N, C-alpha and C positions, 0 to 999 in steps of 0.2 A: 595467771602466772601463777596463780598460786591455787593449789588445792584443797579442799575439806579437810582439815586438823582428824585425823585419826588417835586418839584415845590404846598408847599399851601398856594400861594399866595392867589388862588380864596374864599380858604374858610375865609380868614380876611383881605378885602375890606378898611378897618380901616389904615390894615398895608403898606399908598401908601410909596415906592421910599425906600419901608424894602424886600430884598431877604433872605424867608423863605424857605429851604430844607429838605426835611426826604429821608431818607434811612435803608434799612436793612439791616443787618453782622448774619453775620453766626459762632460764637465762634468757634465752631467743627472746622470749615475749616480755622483759621485763622491759618499761618506761618506768621515767624516773618520777613522773604521776603518779605512781603507785600512790609510795608514800603517804601523797594527801589524802590520796582517796582512801588508804586503813588509817589515817588519821593518828601513824608514824610520823614523831623528826627523824629525816635524815639527818648529822650529823655535821658541820661545818667542817672539819676535821674528814668525811669523805663527799664531800661534793666533786671530789675531780678525780674521787677513784672508778677506777673502767664498773664496768655495768656488771660485771662477773661480783664484783666485791659488794657495793650498791646491793645485788639479788639478794647474795646469801644474808647480809644485817638485815634486810627489810623481813624475810625468810624465818630469821630469828627469831624478830622481836616482835609478830605477826603468831608468834604460839606461844612468846610471852603475854604476848595483852588476851591473848586466846584463856589461857591459862592463869589470868587473873580473873578472870569474866567467871569461870566455873569454881574460883576459889569467892565468889563475890566478893571479891577487894576491884578496888576502884585501882586502874593504868596509870603509874605513873613511868613517866620515857628512864627508860633504864640508861642511863651513861656509859660507858668503857672509862676505866683510870688507865694512867700515863704506859701503863703495862699492857692496855686493850683490851683486860678479861671486868666486864658487868659491875656494875657496883650498886647491888640489887636494895630496894627499900631494907629499914630497918625493920627486925623481926622475920624479916622471910631470906629463905637461903633456895637457891636456884643457880641451874645451868644451861647451855645451850650450846648445838652443833652440829655441825651441818659439812655436806661430804657431795660430790658433783650435783644431784638435781634433788639430794631431800638432807630434809633437816629438821631436828629434832627440840622438843624440851622440857626439862624438869623444876618443878616449882615445886616450895613445902611451905606452912605455917605452922609444926608439929613441933611441941620444944622438946619431944625426944628424939629429933634427929640434930643430927650440928654439921653434917657436911653431905653434902651430895655433890656425883661427878660422870657425864654419860661423854659416850663418845662415838658416834658413823665413822667406818672407816670402809670404803671398799676394797673389795681383794686385788693384794699387791700383785702383779704377774712376776712368776716364774725365776727372771733374767734380776731386775730390782729385785728383787727381796734376797737371793745369793750374796748381790753388791749390797745389799745393806742390813744382813742381821745379827752377823758379827756387831755391830754400834748399839743392837736394842736389847741380846742376847748374851750369858755368859754359857761357855763350855759346859759346867752341869747342867743348866736348860737347858737347850741345844740338847744333848743326849735323850735328856725326856722329850720331849717335841718330838723328833725326830722317831721315840717310838710308837708312837701314838695313829693309828688308822685313820689318816686325816692325811692330804692335802698338803706337806710345807708348808710352799706358799699361804696357804691359808688359814693354818696355825698358826705360823706366825702376824696376818694380818691384825686375828682374833688379839694376839699376845700383844701387838703394838697401841689397838686399842684398848684392853684394858690398862696397859700403863699412865696412857693418857687420859682412862678415868681417872684412876687414883692421883694421879698430879693435878684434875683441874676439880680434884672433892679437897687434897688440902693442901692449895695452894693456895687460896684466903688466908686461911689460916695461918699459915709458917711466912708468908712472902717472900720463898723466897726459893729460885729455880737450884733444880735438880736433876740427873741423867738418869740416861733407863737402868744404869746400871744401882740406883737407887733402891730399887726395888725388884725381889727376885722371883717367879712363880716357879710355888711351890707343891701345886696339882690342879691337875685339869678334869675335870667329871664330862664328856662329852653328852653321855645322855641327862644330866641334870641341865646342864647348861651351864658348869659353874664352874670359877677358878678363885684359888687361893693365892695370894701374893702376899709378904713378909718383907717388911721392911725391912734394907740390910744393912743400914746406917738410919744412925739417927736424922730425922728432920726437920725437933725441936724438943719443947721439955716435956711436950704432948703426947707428940708422935716419934716412936723408939723404936732403933732398933729390937730386930725380933715380932714387931707390932705383925699382927694376920690380918687382912682382909680378905672381906670375899667380893668374890665381882660373879653379877648374871650378865648374862647375853644371849641376844638371839638372832638369830640365822636368816637374811633374808638370802632372798635367788643370792646377788652373789657380792652382800657385806655383811658385817656383821655392825649390830648394838650392843653398847658393854653398859655395863651399872654402877657404881656403887653408891654405897648409903652410910652411910657415919651415923650411928644412935650410941648416945647419951649414956 
């Protein structure tokens, strides 16, 4: 049900001192017994969840456990808070994502990294893209993105994922929800596979309007993996 973890670090050389792994999982082959087989606890809140939700949780924690091993750290069960976000052990920064049959996880203990965010999204189909894009980008962003030599539904998938990644990176620090208009895409280099995102409002006393972040991404056959690393 779970494939062998694959390291993606070679695709993100800027993410020094970060363990970044991905794996494939087959929802149709999922069995609850896999939790005990991999020595991962099934939270009581998920005992009655649908198999898809349990399989996604298992895949994410399986990768997290492997990351701990790669860092020679003892694995401690990572529970979710009331906001459903993972609560990582002290001095560890981590982030998990999953979509369809793929999961990924990144963790670090580096003192010079204050936040990590990753997100995996499969291509939004053309019709859905036209239905939802106005809730994700503003008119200025739309003009810029439509000018790029890339199918609009694919570039919108990338932008959606990038905005999810910055939210996943900063939310553990600010504990506040923001809509997609709270961050703006100001640049996108398709060759170097990097976007520039700018906060369009204050998120906290630390992360304020005008602050910019680089989002590096990896293109798979039908999906994008985006990453945000915030250095001290």
